N, CA, C and O atoms as a CHARMM CRD file, in Angstrom:
* protein
*
  300
    1    1 MET  N      2.73700 -12.41400  25.21700 PROA 1      0.00000
    2    1 MET  CA     3.66300 -11.19300  24.59600 PROA 1      0.00000
    3    1 MET  C      2.96400 -11.24200  23.40500 PROA 1      0.00000
    4    1 MET  O      2.87100 -12.20400  22.64300 PROA 1      0.00000
    5    2 ALA  N      2.38200  -9.91800  23.27200 PROA 2      0.00000
    6    2 ALA  CA     1.78900  -9.88000  21.36100 PROA 2      0.00000
    7    2 ALA  C      3.64100  -9.67500  20.77000 PROA 2      0.00000
    8    2 ALA  O      4.64100  -9.05400  21.12900 PROA 2      0.00000
    9    3 GLU  N      3.24700 -10.61800  19.70100 PROA 3      0.00000
   10    3 GLU  CA     4.03800 -10.41500  17.97700 PROA 3      0.00000
   11    3 GLU  C      3.78100  -9.01500  17.81800 PROA 3      0.00000
   12    3 GLU  O      2.72900  -8.38100  17.90300 PROA 3      0.00000
   13    4 GLU  N      5.44900  -8.51700  17.46800 PROA 4      0.00000
   14    4 GLU  CA     5.91300  -7.59700  16.76500 PROA 4      0.00000
   15    4 GLU  C      5.03400  -7.62600  15.30000 PROA 4      0.00000
   16    4 GLU  O      4.89700  -8.76800  14.86200 PROA 4      0.00000
   17    5 LYS  N      4.49600  -6.67900  14.58100 PROA 5      0.00000
   18    5 LYS  CA     3.84500  -6.67600  13.04800 PROA 5      0.00000
   19    5 LYS  C      4.72100  -6.02100  12.49200 PROA 5      0.00000
   20    5 LYS  O      5.33100  -4.99900  12.80800 PROA 5      0.00000
   21    6 THR  N      4.75500  -7.06900  11.13100 PROA 6      0.00000
   22    6 THR  CA     5.93500  -6.51100  10.38000 PROA 6      0.00000
   23    6 THR  C      5.20200  -5.45800   9.33300 PROA 6      0.00000
   24    6 THR  O      3.98900  -5.30700   9.18900 PROA 6      0.00000
   25    7 PHE  N      6.18400  -4.82900   8.69800 PROA 7      0.00000
   26    7 PHE  CA     6.40000  -3.67700   8.44100 PROA 7      0.00000
   27    7 PHE  C      4.74600  -3.50800   6.87400 PROA 7      0.00000
   28    7 PHE  O      4.57900  -2.35700   6.47100 PROA 7      0.00000
   29    8 GLU  N      4.30600  -4.02800   6.57900 PROA 8      0.00000
   30    8 GLU  CA     3.09300  -4.74700   5.97300 PROA 8      0.00000
   31    8 GLU  C      2.30900  -4.90700   6.63000 PROA 8      0.00000
   32    8 GLU  O      1.16600  -4.46200   6.52100 PROA 8      0.00000
   33    9 GLN  N      2.71100  -5.54300   7.42100 PROA 9      0.00000
   34    9 GLN  CA     0.78900  -6.28500   8.27700 PROA 9      0.00000
   35    9 GLN  C      0.16600  -4.89500   9.15900 PROA 9      0.00000
   36    9 GLN  O     -0.96900  -4.82600   9.63100 PROA 9      0.00000
   37   10 SER  N      1.34700  -3.71600   9.24600 PROA 10     0.00000
   38   10 SER  CA     0.89700  -2.10900  10.33800 PROA 10     0.00000
   39   10 SER  C      0.62700  -1.95300   8.65300 PROA 10     0.00000
   40   10 SER  O     -0.29400  -2.75800   8.51300 PROA 10     0.00000
   41   11 LEU  N      0.87900  -1.41900   7.36800 PROA 11     0.00000
   42   11 LEU  CA     0.94500  -0.48600   6.09800 PROA 11     0.00000
   43   11 LEU  C     -0.45400  -1.47100   5.89500 PROA 11     0.00000
   44   11 LEU  O     -1.49500  -0.81600   5.84800 PROA 11     0.00000
   45   12 GLN  N     -0.53400  -2.24900   5.83000 PROA 12     0.00000
   46   12 GLN  CA    -1.84400  -2.53900   5.78100 PROA 12     0.00000
   47   12 GLN  C     -3.04700  -3.00000   6.38500 PROA 12     0.00000
   48   12 GLN  O     -3.87800  -3.73700   5.85400 PROA 12     0.00000
   49   13 GLU  N     -3.09200  -2.39500   7.82400 PROA 13     0.00000
   50   13 GLU  CA    -3.69600  -2.17500   9.25700 PROA 13     0.00000
   51   13 GLU  C     -3.99000  -1.12500   8.90500 PROA 13     0.00000
   52   13 GLU  O     -5.19000  -0.85200   8.87500 PROA 13     0.00000
   53   14 LEU  N     -2.62500   0.25200   8.35000 PROA 14     0.00000
   54   14 LEU  CA    -3.13000   1.13100   8.76000 PROA 14     0.00000
   55   14 LEU  C     -4.53400   1.63700   7.34200 PROA 14     0.00000
   56   14 LEU  O     -5.55800   2.26700   7.60600 PROA 14     0.00000
   57   15 GLU  N     -4.11600   1.10400   5.86100 PROA 15     0.00000
   58   15 GLU  CA    -4.75700   1.08200   5.34900 PROA 15     0.00000
   59   15 GLU  C     -6.05000   0.93800   5.29200 PROA 15     0.00000
   60   15 GLU  O     -7.00100   1.43600   4.68900 PROA 15     0.00000
   61   16 ALA  N     -5.86800   0.21200   5.99400 PROA 16     0.00000
   62   16 ALA  CA    -8.09100  -0.03400   6.88000 PROA 16     0.00000
   63   16 ALA  C     -8.57200   0.35800   7.56900 PROA 16     0.00000
   64   16 ALA  O     -9.77700   0.26800   7.80300 PROA 16     0.00000
   65   17 ILE  N     -7.38500   1.19700   8.38100 PROA 17     0.00000
   66   17 ILE  CA    -8.37500   2.74900   9.31800 PROA 17     0.00000
   67   17 ILE  C     -8.37900   3.33600   8.18500 PROA 17     0.00000
   68   17 ILE  O     -9.12800   2.53100   7.63200 PROA 17     0.00000
   69   18 VAL  N     -8.18500   3.97300   7.50900 PROA 18     0.00000
   70   18 VAL  CA    -8.22900   4.85100   6.11500 PROA 18     0.00000
   71   18 VAL  C     -9.06800   4.34300   5.34900 PROA 18     0.00000
   72   18 VAL  O     -9.65800   5.34800   4.95200 PROA 18     0.00000
   73   19 ASN  N     -9.64500   3.29600   4.74900 PROA 19     0.00000
   74   19 ASN  CA   -11.43900   2.90600   4.30700 PROA 19     0.00000
   75   19 ASN  C    -11.74300   3.26100   5.13600 PROA 19     0.00000
   76   19 ASN  O    -12.32900   4.34400   5.12700 PROA 19     0.00000
   77   20 HSD  N    -11.51700   2.53000   6.40500 PROA 20     0.00000
   78   20 HSD  CA   -12.81900   2.71000   7.29900 PROA 20     0.00000
   79   20 HSD  C    -13.50200   4.09200   7.63000 PROA 20     0.00000
   80   20 HSD  O    -14.72500   4.20300   7.53800 PROA 20     0.00000
   81   21 LEU  N    -12.57600   5.30800   8.07500 PROA 21     0.00000
   82   21 LEU  CA   -12.44600   6.42400   8.21500 PROA 21     0.00000
   83   21 LEU  C    -13.29600   6.86100   6.85100 PROA 21     0.00000
   84   21 LEU  O    -14.40900   7.38500   6.90800 PROA 21     0.00000
   85   22 GLU  N    -12.48700   6.51500   5.43700 PROA 22     0.00000
   86   22 GLU  CA   -13.43500   7.26600   4.98400 PROA 22     0.00000
   87   22 GLU  C    -14.86200   7.03400   4.48300 PROA 22     0.00000
   88   22 GLU  O    -15.37500   8.04300   4.00000 PROA 22     0.00000
   89   23 SER  N    -15.59700   5.95900   4.49000 PROA 23     0.00000
   90   23 SER  CA   -16.71200   5.36600   4.87200 PROA 23     0.00000
   91   23 SER  C    -17.54000   7.00300   5.63600 PROA 23     0.00000
   92   23 SER  O    -18.52900   7.52600   5.12200 PROA 23     0.00000
   93   24 GLY  N    -17.14200   7.31000   6.35800 PROA 24     0.00000
   94   24 GLY  CA   -18.53900   8.26000   6.57900 PROA 24     0.00000
   95   24 GLY  C    -18.09500   7.22600   7.93200 PROA 24     0.00000
   96   24 GLY  O    -17.13000   7.44400   8.66400 PROA 24     0.00000
   97   25 ASP  N    -18.77800   6.39600   8.02400 PROA 25     0.00000
   98   25 ASP  CA   -19.67600   5.32700   9.06300 PROA 25     0.00000
   99   25 ASP  C    -19.22500   5.31300  10.31500 PROA 25     0.00000
  100   25 ASP  O    -19.63200   4.45900  11.10300 PROA 25     0.00000
  101   26 VAL  N    -18.21800   6.36500  10.71400 PROA 26     0.00000
  102   26 VAL  CA   -17.67700   6.14000  12.32600 PROA 26     0.00000
  103   26 VAL  C    -17.51600   7.03900  12.96500 PROA 26     0.00000
  104   26 VAL  O    -16.80400   8.03900  13.06000 PROA 26     0.00000
  105   27 PRO  N    -18.74600   6.26400  13.67900 PROA 27     0.00000
  106   27 PRO  CA   -19.18500   6.99700  15.05700 PROA 27     0.00000
  107   27 PRO  C    -17.74800   8.42600  15.96800 PROA 27     0.00000
  108   27 PRO  O    -16.69700   8.03000  16.47300 PROA 27     0.00000
  109   28 LEU  N    -18.04100   9.49400  15.93500 PROA 28     0.00000
  110   28 LEU  CA   -17.08500  10.75600  16.02200 PROA 28     0.00000
  111   28 LEU  C    -16.33500   9.64500  16.75800 PROA 28     0.00000
  112   28 LEU  O    -15.54100   8.96100  16.11300 PROA 28     0.00000
  113   29 GLU  N    -16.57200   9.35900  18.37100 PROA 29     0.00000
  114   29 GLU  CA   -15.62600   8.62100  18.93200 PROA 29     0.00000
  115   29 GLU  C    -14.23600   7.58200  18.09900 PROA 29     0.00000
  116   29 GLU  O    -13.17100   7.80600  17.52500 PROA 29     0.00000
  117   30 ALA  N    -15.01800   6.47200  18.46100 PROA 30     0.00000
  118   30 ALA  CA   -15.02700   6.27400  17.12900 PROA 30     0.00000
  119   30 ALA  C    -13.56300   6.41500  16.44600 PROA 30     0.00000
  120   30 ALA  O    -12.52400   5.76000  16.52100 PROA 30     0.00000
  121   31 ALA  N    -14.06300   7.84600  15.58000 PROA 31     0.00000
  122   31 ALA  CA   -13.44100   7.93500  14.84400 PROA 31     0.00000
  123   31 ALA  C    -12.24300   8.65800  14.93600 PROA 31     0.00000
  124   31 ALA  O    -11.32700   8.61900  14.11500 PROA 31     0.00000
  125   32 LEU  N    -12.30700   9.66800  16.51300 PROA 32     0.00000
  126   32 LEU  CA   -11.08900   9.50800  17.15000 PROA 32     0.00000
  127   32 LEU  C     -9.74900   8.21700  17.78300 PROA 32     0.00000
  128   32 LEU  O     -8.52400   8.14000  17.68300 PROA 32     0.00000
  129   33 THR  N    -10.50300   7.63300  18.23400 PROA 33     0.00000
  130   33 THR  CA    -9.77700   6.44900  18.59100 PROA 33     0.00000
  131   33 THR  C     -8.52500   5.58400  16.72100 PROA 33     0.00000
  132   33 THR  O     -7.35500   5.20300  16.77200 PROA 33     0.00000
  133   34 GLU  N     -9.17500   5.59400  15.84200 PROA 34     0.00000
  134   34 GLU  CA    -9.54400   5.11600  15.01600 PROA 34     0.00000
  135   34 GLU  C     -7.88900   5.94500  14.31800 PROA 34     0.00000
  136   34 GLU  O     -6.81100   5.39700  14.08600 PROA 34     0.00000
  137   35 TYR  N     -8.23500   7.19600  14.17300 PROA 35     0.00000
  138   35 TYR  CA    -7.19100   8.69200  14.22100 PROA 35     0.00000
  139   35 TYR  C     -6.49700   8.75700  14.62700 PROA 35     0.00000
  140   35 TYR  O     -5.62300   9.42600  14.07700 PROA 35     0.00000
  141   36 GLN  N     -6.13600   8.03200  16.20600 PROA 36     0.00000
  142   36 GLN  CA    -5.12500   8.48800  17.05500 PROA 36     0.00000
  143   36 GLN  C     -4.02900   6.86600  16.18700 PROA 36     0.00000
  144   36 GLN  O     -3.10500   6.88000  15.37300 PROA 36     0.00000
  145   37 LYS  N     -4.52100   6.07900  16.66600 PROA 37     0.00000
  146   37 LYS  CA    -3.87400   4.89200  16.44700 PROA 37     0.00000
  147   37 LYS  C     -3.81000   4.88800  14.60200 PROA 37     0.00000
  148   37 LYS  O     -3.00700   4.03500  14.22600 PROA 37     0.00000
  149   38 GLY  N     -4.23200   5.37100  13.86100 PROA 38     0.00000
  150   38 GLY  CA    -3.39800   5.20300  12.57300 PROA 38     0.00000
  151   38 GLY  C     -2.13700   6.27400  12.80800 PROA 38     0.00000
  152   38 GLY  O     -1.01700   5.76400  12.77800 PROA 38     0.00000
  153   39 MET  N     -2.21800   7.68900  13.03700 PROA 39     0.00000
  154   39 MET  CA    -0.89100   8.49700  13.37500 PROA 39     0.00000
  155   39 MET  C      0.10000   7.58100  14.00600 PROA 39     0.00000
  156   39 MET  O      1.18000   7.70300  13.42900 PROA 39     0.00000
  157   40 THR  N      0.14500   6.63700  15.05000 PROA 40     0.00000
  158   40 THR  CA     1.02600   5.66000  15.80800 PROA 40     0.00000
  159   40 THR  C      0.79100   4.87200  14.81500 PROA 40     0.00000
  160   40 THR  O      0.75000   3.92700  15.60300 PROA 40     0.00000
  161   41 ILE  N      0.62600   4.44900  13.96400 PROA 41     0.00000
  162   41 ILE  CA     1.19800   3.31100  12.74700 PROA 41     0.00000
  163   41 ILE  C      1.90100   4.38600  11.91000 PROA 41     0.00000
  164   41 ILE  O      2.99900   4.29100  11.36200 PROA 41     0.00000
  165   42 SER  N      1.25200   5.18500  11.91600 PROA 42     0.00000
  166   42 SER  CA     1.86700   6.01600  10.62400 PROA 42     0.00000
  167   42 SER  C      3.61400   6.10400  10.55300 PROA 42     0.00000
  168   42 SER  O      4.40500   5.64100   9.73100 PROA 42     0.00000
  169   43 LYS  N      3.91300   7.30300  12.39800 PROA 43     0.00000
  170   43 LYS  CA     4.63200   6.66700  13.33300 PROA 43     0.00000
  171   43 LYS  C      6.00700   5.80000  12.76800 PROA 43     0.00000
  172   43 LYS  O      6.96500   5.83500  11.99500 PROA 43     0.00000
  173   44 THR  N      5.39000   5.10400  13.66500 PROA 44     0.00000
  174   44 THR  CA     6.13400   3.90500  13.27000 PROA 44     0.00000
  175   44 THR  C      6.69400   3.63200  12.02000 PROA 44     0.00000
  176   44 THR  O      7.91400   3.70700  11.87200 PROA 44     0.00000
  177   45 LEU  N      5.57500   3.17200  10.64100 PROA 45     0.00000
  178   45 LEU  CA     6.21300   2.92400  10.00100 PROA 45     0.00000
  179   45 LEU  C      6.98100   4.69400   9.14500 PROA 45     0.00000
  180   45 LEU  O      7.01400   4.67400   7.91500 PROA 45     0.00000
  181   46 GLN  N      7.38800   5.71100   9.69100 PROA 46     0.00000
  182   46 GLN  CA     7.75700   6.34400   8.75200 PROA 46     0.00000
  183   46 GLN  C      9.44900   6.45900   9.41400 PROA 46     0.00000
  184   46 GLN  O     10.40500   6.96400   8.82600 PROA 46     0.00000
  185   47 THR  N      9.45400   5.84400  10.76200 PROA 47     0.00000
  186   47 THR  CA    10.11700   5.65600  11.15600 PROA 47     0.00000
  187   47 THR  C     11.30500   4.41000  11.45500 PROA 47     0.00000
  188   47 THR  O     12.28300   4.49000  12.19900 PROA 47     0.00000
  189   48 THR  N     10.76800   3.00000  10.43100 PROA 48     0.00000
  190   48 THR  CA    10.99600   1.97600   9.35300 PROA 48     0.00000
  191   48 THR  C     11.66100   2.08400   8.65500 PROA 48     0.00000
  192   48 THR  O     12.81200   1.66500   8.77400 PROA 48     0.00000
  193   49 LEU  N     11.21900   2.69500   7.63000 PROA 49     0.00000
  194   49 LEU  CA    11.63000   4.05300   6.62700 PROA 49     0.00000
  195   49 LEU  C     13.43900   4.23500   6.46500 PROA 49     0.00000
  196   49 LEU  O     14.40500   3.80900   5.83200 PROA 49     0.00000
  197   50 LYS  N     12.97700   5.34500   7.71600 PROA 50     0.00000
  198   50 LYS  CA    13.86700   6.04400   7.37700 PROA 50     0.00000
  199   50 LYS  C     15.51200   5.13500   7.74400 PROA 50     0.00000
  200   50 LYS  O     16.63200   5.08300   7.23600 PROA 50     0.00000
  201   51 HSD  N     14.75400   4.49500   8.99100 PROA 51     0.00000
  202   51 HSD  CA    15.70100   3.48600   8.98600 PROA 51     0.00000
  203   51 HSD  C     16.57000   2.48300   7.95600 PROA 51     0.00000
  204   51 HSD  O     17.77300   2.27500   7.79900 PROA 51     0.00000
  205   52 ALA  N     15.38400   1.98700   7.35700 PROA 52     0.00000
  206   52 ALA  CA    15.88600   1.19500   6.17500 PROA 52     0.00000
  207   52 ALA  C     16.82500   1.93200   4.75200 PROA 52     0.00000
  208   52 ALA  O     17.68200   1.67900   3.90500 PROA 52     0.00000
  209   53 GLU  N     15.89500   3.01600   5.27500 PROA 53     0.00000
  210   53 GLU  CA    17.25200   4.34900   4.15500 PROA 53     0.00000
  211   53 GLU  C     18.80000   4.59600   4.62000 PROA 53     0.00000
  212   53 GLU  O     19.88900   4.39700   4.08300 PROA 53     0.00000
  213   54 ARG  N     18.42600   5.06000   5.72000 PROA 54     0.00000
  214   54 ARG  CA    19.74100   4.88800   6.88900 PROA 54     0.00000
  215   54 ARG  C     20.76600   3.90900   6.35300 PROA 54     0.00000
  216   54 ARG  O     21.93200   4.13300   6.02800 PROA 54     0.00000
  217   55 THR  N     20.15700   2.90000   6.33400 PROA 55     0.00000
  218   55 THR  CA    21.05700   0.63300   5.86100 PROA 55     0.00000
  219   55 THR  C     21.49900   1.38500   4.90200 PROA 55     0.00000
  220   55 THR  O     22.64800   1.82600   4.87100 PROA 55     0.00000
  221   56 LEU  N     20.08200   1.72800   3.49900 PROA 56     0.00000
  222   56 LEU  CA    20.88700   1.43100   1.91100 PROA 56     0.00000
  223   56 LEU  C     21.20300   2.43200   1.86700 PROA 56     0.00000
  224   56 LEU  O     21.61200   2.69300   0.73600 PROA 56     0.00000
  225   57 ALA  N     21.27600   3.57900   2.80100 PROA 57     0.00000
  226   57 ALA  CA    22.75700   4.57000   2.42300 PROA 57     0.00000
  227   57 ALA  C     24.09900   3.96100   2.23000 PROA 57     0.00000
  228   57 ALA  O     24.78700   4.31300   1.27200 PROA 57     0.00000
  229   58 LYS  N     24.63800   2.80400   3.33400 PROA 58     0.00000
  230   58 LYS  CA    26.28300   2.56900   4.14100 PROA 58     0.00000
  231   58 LYS  C     26.22100   1.61000   2.41400 PROA 58     0.00000
  232   58 LYS  O     25.35000   1.17000   1.66400 PROA 58     0.00000
  233   59 ILE  N     28.06600   1.69500   2.47500 PROA 59     0.00000
  234   59 ILE  CA    28.50300   0.24700   1.32400 PROA 59     0.00000
  235   59 ILE  C     29.46800   0.25100   2.26700 PROA 59     0.00000
  236   59 ILE  O     29.95900   1.12000   2.98800 PROA 59     0.00000
  237   60 VAL  N     29.66000  -1.08700   2.08400 PROA 60     0.00000
  238   60 VAL  CA    30.81700  -1.37900   3.07200 PROA 60     0.00000
  239   60 VAL  C     32.25600  -1.39100   1.77800 PROA 60     0.00000
  240   60 VAL  O     32.22900  -1.95500   0.68400 PROA 60     0.00000
  241   61 THR  N     33.30600  -0.64900   2.32600 PROA 61     0.00000
  242   61 THR  CA    34.68400  -0.71700   1.63000 PROA 61     0.00000
  243   61 THR  C     35.17300  -2.13300   1.73800 PROA 61     0.00000
  244   61 THR  O     34.96200  -3.08900   2.48300 PROA 61     0.00000
  245   62 ASP  N     36.06100  -1.81900   0.47800 PROA 62     0.00000
  246   62 ASP  CA    37.40200  -3.21000   0.81900 PROA 62     0.00000
  247   62 ASP  C     37.46900  -3.99000   1.76000 PROA 62     0.00000
  248   62 ASP  O     37.27100  -5.20200   1.84500 PROA 62     0.00000
  249   63 THR  N     37.91500  -2.82600   2.84900 PROA 63     0.00000
  250   63 THR  CA    38.54100  -3.24000   4.12800 PROA 63     0.00000
  251   63 THR  C     37.75400  -3.80900   5.04000 PROA 63     0.00000
  252   63 THR  O     38.24400  -4.42400   5.98700 PROA 63     0.00000
  253   64 GLY  N     36.30200  -3.66400   4.85500 PROA 64     0.00000
  254   64 GLY  CA    35.36000  -4.14900   5.77000 PROA 64     0.00000
  255   64 GLY  C     34.69600  -3.08900   6.73500 PROA 64     0.00000
  256   64 GLY  O     33.93800  -3.22200   7.69600 PROA 64     0.00000
  257   65 GLU  N     35.42000  -1.67800   5.95000 PROA 65     0.00000
  258   65 GLU  CA    34.46800  -0.86200   6.50800 PROA 65     0.00000
  259   65 GLU  C     32.85900  -0.36700   6.46900 PROA 65     0.00000
  260   65 GLU  O     32.64400  -0.03500   5.30300 PROA 65     0.00000
  261   66 ILE  N     31.83800  -0.21500   7.14700 PROA 66     0.00000
  262   66 ILE  CA    30.87800   0.35200   6.52100 PROA 66     0.00000
  263   66 ILE  C     31.33000   2.19100   6.05800 PROA 66     0.00000
  264   66 ILE  O     32.15100   2.69800   6.82100 PROA 66     0.00000
  265   67 ALA  N     30.97400   2.81600   5.24800 PROA 67     0.00000
  266   67 ALA  CA    31.40000   3.74600   4.42800 PROA 67     0.00000
  267   67 ALA  C     29.75700   4.58300   4.30300 PROA 67     0.00000
  268   67 ALA  O     28.92200   3.82100   3.81500 PROA 67     0.00000
  269   68 ASP  N     29.41100   5.45300   4.52500 PROA 68     0.00000
  270   68 ASP  CA    27.94600   6.87100   3.79800 PROA 68     0.00000
  271   68 ASP  C     28.18800   6.22100   2.41600 PROA 68     0.00000
  272   68 ASP  O     29.38500   6.03400   2.20100 PROA 68     0.00000
  273   69 PHE  N     27.50000   5.89700   1.59400 PROA 69     0.00000
  274   69 PHE  CA    27.77000   5.69100  -0.28000 PROA 69     0.00000
  275   69 PHE  C     27.52200   7.32700  -1.05900 PROA 69     0.00000
  276   69 PHE  O     26.46500   7.87300  -1.37500 PROA 69     0.00000
  277   70 GLU  N     29.19400   7.88600  -1.22600 PROA 70     0.00000
  278   70 GLU  CA    28.95200   9.16000  -1.80700 PROA 70     0.00000
  279   70 GLU  C     27.69400   9.22400  -2.11000 PROA 70     0.00000
  280   70 GLU  O     27.22800   9.49600  -1.00300 PROA 70     0.00000
  281   71 GLY  N     26.56600   9.15400  -3.01100 PROA 71     0.00000
  282   71 GLY  CA    25.81600   9.05500  -3.57300 PROA 71     0.00000
  283   71 GLY  C     24.96300   9.89400  -3.26700 PROA 71     0.00000
  284   71 GLY  O     24.40800  10.61000  -4.09900 PROA 71     0.00000
  285   72 ASN  N     24.68400   9.93200  -1.72500 PROA 72     0.00000
  286   72 ASN  CA    23.88900   9.65900  -1.19700 PROA 72     0.00000
  287   72 ASN  C     23.02900  11.53000  -0.20700 PROA 72     0.00000
  288   72 ASN  O     23.67800  12.32100   0.47700 PROA 72     0.00000
  289   73 SER  N     22.10000  11.58600  -0.41600 PROA 73     0.00000
  290   73 SER  CA    22.18000  13.20500  -0.63900 PROA 73     0.00000
  291   73 SER  C     20.67700  13.30000   0.21800 PROA 73     0.00000
  292   73 SER  O     19.50800  13.15500  -0.14000 PROA 73     0.00000
  293   74 ASP  N     21.39900  13.65300   1.66800 PROA 74     0.00000
  294   74 ASP  CA    20.84500  14.56800   2.80100 PROA 74     0.00000
  295   74 ASP  C     18.95300  15.28300   2.22800 PROA 74     0.00000
  296   74 ASP  O     18.80100  15.40600   1.01300 PROA 74     0.00000
  297   75 GLU  N     18.05900  15.56800   2.91000 PROA 75     0.00000
  298   75 GLU  CA    17.05300  15.61200   3.18400 PROA 75     0.00000
  299   75 GLU  C     17.53400  17.50900   3.78400 PROA 75     0.00000
  300   75 GLU  O     16.67400  18.23600   4.28100 PROA 75     0.00000
């Protein structure tokens, strides 16, 4: 069973893919495969960031309840 990568590991992998594609030394078929892999990683990273943003936009009230932070502005 494969171990799940951390956010930082996934970001480094995405950066490596981008650098590899930007080098221009990639055959078309390999470039398409790398691009698709990069897009999958990018979507995963975006989901992780949105989840973190929602978590950070919550506060715990004096009664222990979790509430939306009033300073939070939705997109």
